[in-house]
C-alpha positions as CSV (number, residue, x, y, z in Angstrom):
1,X,138.5,127.2,79.5
2,X,139.0,123.8,77.7
3,X,138.2,122.2,74.4
4,X,137.0,118.7,73.7
5,X,140.2,116.7,73.1
6,X,139.0,114.5,70.2
7,X,138.3,117.7,68.2
8,X,142.1,118.1,67.8
9,X,142.0,115.0,65.5
10,X,141.0,117.3,62.6
11,X,144.0,119.5,63.1
12,X,146.3,116.5,63.4
13,X,145.1,115.2,60.0
14,X,145.3,118.6,58.4
15,X,149.0,118.9,59.4
16,X,149.7,115.5,57.9
17,X,148.0,116.7,54.8
18,X,150.5,119.5,54.5
19,X,153.3,116.9,55.0
20,X,154.0,118.2,58.5
21,X,154.6,115.7,61.4
22,X,152.0,116.8,64.0
23,X,153.5,114.9,67.0
24,X,156.4,117.3,67.8
25,X,154.1,120.3,67.4
26,X,151.5,118.8,69.8
27,X,154.1,117.8,72.4
28,X,155.7,121.3,72.2
29,X,152.4,122.6,73.5
30,X,152.1,119.9,76.2
31,X,149.4,118.0,74.4
32,X,149.8,114.2,74.4
33,X,148.6,112.8,71.1
34,X,146.9,109.9,73.0
35,X,144.4,112.4,74.5
36,X,142.7,112.7,71.0
37,X,141.3,109.2,71.5
38,X,140.0,109.8,75.0
39,X,136.3,110.8,74.8
40,X,136.5,112.2,78.4
41,X,139.6,114.3,77.9
42,X,139.8,118.1,77.5
43,X,142.6,120.4,76.5
44,X,143.3,123.9,77.9
45,X,142.0,126.3,75.2
46,X,145.1,128.5,75.3
47,X,147.2,125.5,74.3
48,X,145.0,124.7,71.5
49,X,145.0,128.2,70.2
50,X,148.8,128.4,70.3
51,X,148.9,125.1,68.5
52,X,146.5,126.3,65.8
53,X,148.4,129.5,65.2
54,X,151.7,127.7,64.9
55,X,150.2,125.1,62.6
56,X,148.8,127.8,60.3
57,X,152.2,129.5,60.2
58,X,154.0,126.3,59.4
59,X,151.5,125.4,56.6
60,X,152.1,128.7,54.8
61,X,148.5,128.5,53.6
62,X,146.5,131.7,53.8
63,X,143.3,129.6,53.7
64,X,144.4,127.3,56.6
65,X,141.2,127.9,58.6
66,X,138.9,127.3,55.7
67,X,140.6,124.2,54.6
68,X,140.6,122.6,58.1
69,X,137.0,121.6,57.5
70,X,138.1,119.0,54.9
71,X,139.5,116.9,57.8
72,X,136.6,117.3,60.2
73,X,134.7,114.1,61.1
74,X,131.6,113.6,63.3
75,X,133.7,111.4,65.6
76,X,135.8,114.5,66.4
77,X,132.8,115.8,68.4
78,X,132.1,112.4,70.0
79,X,128.4,111.5,70.7
80,X,127.4,115.1,69.7
81,X,128.8,114.5,66.2
82,X,126.9,111.2,65.9
83,X,123.7,112.8,67.1
84,X,124.2,115.5,64.4
85,X,124.6,112.8,61.7
86,X,121.3,111.1,62.8
87,X,119.3,114.4,63.0
88,X,116.0,114.5,61.2
89,X,116.6,118.0,59.7
90,X,119.2,120.7,59.8
91,X,117.0,122.6,62.3
92,X,117.1,119.7,64.8
93,X,120.8,119.3,64.2
94,X,121.5,122.9,65.0
95,X,119.2,122.8,68.0
96,X,121.4,120.0,69.4
97,X,124.6,122.0,68.7
98,X,123.0,125.0,70.4
99,X,122.0,123.0,73.5
100,X,125.3,121.2,73.9
101,X,127.8,123.7,72.4
102,X,129.7,123.7,75.7
103,X,130.8,120.1,74.9
104,X,133.1,121.7,72.3
105,X,134.1,124.7,74.4
106,X,132.6,125.8,77.7
107,X,131.8,129.4,76.7
108,X,130.9,128.7,73.0
109,X,127.3,129.8,72.3
110,X,125.3,129.0,69.2
111,X,122.2,131.1,69.1
112,X,119.3,130.3,66.8
113,X,116.8,132.7,65.3
114,X,114.5,132.9,62.3
115,X,112.2,135.1,60.3
116,X,109.7,134.3,57.5
117,X,112.4,133.3,55.1
118,X,115.6,132.4,56.9
119,X,117.0,130.4,59.8
120,X,120.0,132.1,61.5
121,X,122.8,130.4,63.4
122,X,125.1,132.8,65.3
123,X,128.3,131.6,66.8
124,X,130.4,133.3,69.5
125,X,133.3,131.9,71.5
126,X,132.9,134.7,74.1
127,X,136.6,135.2,74.6
128,X,139.7,136.7,72.9
129,X,141.2,134.5,70.2
130,X,144.9,134.5,69.2
131,X,143.9,134.5,65.5
132,X,140.3,135.5,65.0
133,X,140.3,134.9,61.2
134,X,141.5,131.3,61.6
135,X,138.9,130.5,64.2
136,X,136.0,132.2,62.3
137,X,137.0,130.6,59.0
138,X,137.3,127.2,60.7
139,X,133.9,127.5,62.5
140,X,132.0,128.4,59.3
141,X,133.8,126.0,57.1
142,X,133.2,123.1,59.6
143,X,129.5,124.0,59.9
144,X,129.2,124.0,56.1
145,X,130.9,120.7,55.8
146,X,128.7,119.1,58.5
147,X,125.6,120.4,56.7
148,X,126.7,118.9,53.4
149,X,127.3,115.6,55.2
150,X,123.7,115.2,56.1
151,X,121.9,117.4,53.6
152,X,123.9,116.5,50.5
153,X,126.9,118.0,48.7
154,X,124.5,120.3,46.7
155,X,123.6,122.2,49.9
156,X,124.6,125.8,50.0
157,X,123.9,128.3,52.8
158,X,121.8,131.3,51.9
159,X,124.4,133.7,53.2
160,X,127.5,133.9,55.3
161,X,128.2,136.8,57.6
162,X,131.7,137.3,59.0
163,X,133.1,139.7,61.6
164,X,136.5,139.8,59.8
165,X,137.3,142.4,57.2
166,X,137.2,141.3,53.6
167,X,140.6,139.7,52.5
168,X,142.4,140.9,49.5
169,X,141.6,137.7,47.7
170,X,138.2,136.3,48.7
171,X,137.9,133.9,45.8
172,X,138.4,130.7,47.8
173,X,135.7,131.9,50.3
174,X,133.1,132.0,47.5
175,X,134.4,128.7,46.1
176,X,133.9,127.0,49.4
177,X,130.6,128.5,50.7
178,X,129.0,129.0,47.2
179,X,126.8,131.8,48.5
180,X,126.7,135.6,49.2
181,X,129.3,136.6,51.9
182,X,129.1,139.8,54.0
183,X,132.3,141.0,55.8
184,X,132.7,143.4,58.7
185,X,129.5,142.2,60.4
186,X,128.6,142.4,64.1
187,X,128.3,138.6,64.5
188,X,129.5,135.4,62.9
189,X,126.3,134.1,61.3
190,X,125.4,131.1,59.1
191,X,122.1,131.7,57.3
192,X,119.9,128.9,56.0
193,X,116.8,129.0,53.9
194,X,113.8,127.8,56.0
195,X,112.9,125.2,53.4
196,X,116.4,123.8,53.7
197,X,116.4,124.0,57.5
198,X,113.2,122.0,57.8
199,X,113.6,119.5,55.0
200,X,113.4,115.9,56.2
201,X,116.8,114.2,55.8
202,X,116.8,110.7,54.3
203,X,119.6,109.4,56.5
204,X,118.1,110.5,59.8
205,X,117.4,108.2,62.7
206,X,115.6,109.7,65.7
207,X,116.4,106.7,67.9
208,X,120.2,106.9,67.3
209,X,120.1,110.7,67.7
210,X,118.4,110.5,71.1
211,X,120.6,107.7,72.3
212,X,123.7,109.7,71.5
213,X,122.1,112.8,73.0
214,X,121.7,110.8,76.3
215,X,125.5,110.2,76.2
216,X,126.1,113.9,75.8
217,X,123.8,114.8,78.7
218,X,125.6,112.3,80.9
219,X,129.0,113.6,79.8
220,X,128.1,117.2,80.6
221,X,126.6,116.3,84.0
222,X,129.8,114.5,85.0
223,X,132.2,117.0,83.4
224,X,130.8,120.2,84.9
225,X,131.8,119.4,88.5
226,X,131.9,123.0,89.5
227,X,128.2,123.3,88.8
228,X,126.1,122.1,91.8
229,X,123.1,121.5,89.6
230,X,125.0,119.3,87.1
231,X,126.8,117.5,90.0
232,X,123.5,116.5,91.5
233,X,122.2,115.5,88.0
234,X,125.2,113.3,87.5
235,X,124.7,111.7,91.0
236,X,121.0,111.1,90.2
237,X,121.9,109.4,86.9
238,X,124.4,107.1,88.7
239,X,121.9,106.5,91.5
240,X,119.1,105.5,89.1
241,X,121.6,103.1,87.4
242,X,122.1,101.5,90.9
243,X,118.4,101.4,91.6
244,X,118.1,103.8,94.5
245,X,117.8,107.6,94.5
246,X,116.9,109.7,97.6
247,X,118.0,113.2,98.6
248,X,119.8,111.8,101.6
249,X,121.7,109.3,99.5
250,X,122.7,111.9,97.0
251,X,123.8,114.3,99.7
252,X,125.9,111.6,101.3
253,X,127.4,110.8,97.9
254,X,128.4,114.5,97.6
255,X,129.8,114.5,101.2
256,X,127.3,117.0,102.5
257,X,124.0,117.0,104.4
258,X,120.5,117.0,102.9
259,X,120.0,120.4,104.6
260,X,123.1,121.9,103.0
261,X,122.3,120.4,99.6
262,X,118.8,121.8,99.8
263,X,120.2,125.3,100.6
264,X,122.7,125.2,97.7
265,X,120.1,124.1,95.2
266,X,117.7,126.7,96.5
267,X,120.3,129.4,95.6
268,X,120.2,128.0,92.0
269,X,116.3,128.3,92.0
270,X,115.8,124.6,91.9
271,X,115.4,121.6,94.2
272,X,116.3,117.9,94.4
273,X,112.8,116.9,93.5
274,X,112.8,119.2,90.4
275,X,116.2,117.9,89.2
276,X,115.1,114.3,89.7
277,X,112.1,115.0,87.6
278,X,114.2,116.6,84.9
279,X,116.6,113.7,84.7
280,X,113.8,111.1,84.7
281,X,112.1,113.0,81.9
282,X,115.2,113.3,79.8
283,X,116.1,109.7,80.2
284,X,112.5,108.5,79.6
285,X,112.3,110.3,76.3
286,X,115.4,108.5,75.2
287,X,114.7,105.1,76.7
288,X,111.2,105.0,75.1
289,X,112.9,105.0,71.6
290,X,114.8,101.8,72.4
291,X,112.4,99.0,71.6
292,X,114.7,96.5,73.3
293,X,113.6,97.9,76.7
294,X,110.1,97.1,77.9
295,X,108.0,99.7,79.7
296,X,108.4,97.7,82.9
297,X,112.2,97.8,82.5
298,X,112.2,101.5,81.8
299,X,110.0,102.1,84.9
300,X,112.5,100.4,87.2
301,X,115.5,102.1,85.4
302,X,113.9,105.4,86.3
303,X,113.3,104.5,89.9
304,X,109.5,103.9,89.7
305,X,108.2,101.0,91.7
306,X,105.3,100.4,89.3
307,X,104.6,100.8,85.6
308,X,101.4,102.7,86.4
309,X,103.4,105.4,88.3
310,X,105.8,105.8,85.4
311,X,102.9,106.0,82.9
312,X,101.2,108.7,84.9
313,X,104.4,110.7,85.2
314,X,105.2,110.3,81.5
315,X,101.8,111.4,80.4
316,X,102.2,114.5,82.7
317,X,105.5,115.3,81.0
318,X,104.5,114.8,77.4
319,X,100.7,114.7,77.2
320,X,100.8,111.1,75.9
321,X,101.1,107.8,77.8
322,X,104.3,105.9,77.1
323,X,102.4,103.0,75.5
324,X,101.1,105.3,72.8
325,X,104.5,106.8,72.1
326,X,106.1,103.4,72.0
327,X,103.6,102.3,69.2
328,X,105.0,105.1,67.0
329,X,108.6,104.0,67.4
330,X,109.9,102.3,64.3
């Protein structure tokens, strides 16, 4: 398991805030500080956890996990963080975090649910943690901070549910979250009122959000090399950029035969044709938001020989022709 390397930037700044030089501590765990600036780098999760526990101990702060959010920046999550900033509502922001949580950590899941009154965000790392309180505090504090970045400093969650037992002094918890808190719960849950979840955010930008989402999709496709489906998607994305995509060419790129590739994809209940369609659809929905690209350019970028072929495919995916969708793009 690994964690997105730039995410360590928040811990680095937090240590400096306590007057602690972070470099020796990072190097002690075999983490080169330069990796924080590499958007493609990942750090073994066990190293990060040991580093986090040592940092908390050195700080002497019982609220170390909660206070780490003060140093979180969208850039620490790369393109996913910038997509969050540009989201049209908290709901769409959380939907992005849910879809792409594995950018942050491969087994992290963010499950969404709702009822007539509330929107529920449940977080689970799906693995033992060296200090569960630090991690749970850090997750919920970071989510709260990110919500206030786009919804305003007056935003408060409706309720916080924590798996940890109630601490002897919970004053700072209430000061930070400014809402009801339940301890000893079955799951770590961030609860938002539906009206807050669906309120249109004034700083939103759908075009920027989708362009950054495209970067995230491409990052995951290239990063998850052990996954045959994402390996093929990554090869398709590269092939489309070069102008030619066929099953034979993709198989050759992956050092196998079309027959073997077909068999492997069949085991995953998919096919080359299906993956090509999925990639084209994802890219088309992002490219269409970019007014600097003409429909003719988008058609060729997606491997269609004619605009009419692209238009028919796009209407089949979305129910609307691309020309109509383009008219609605600001």
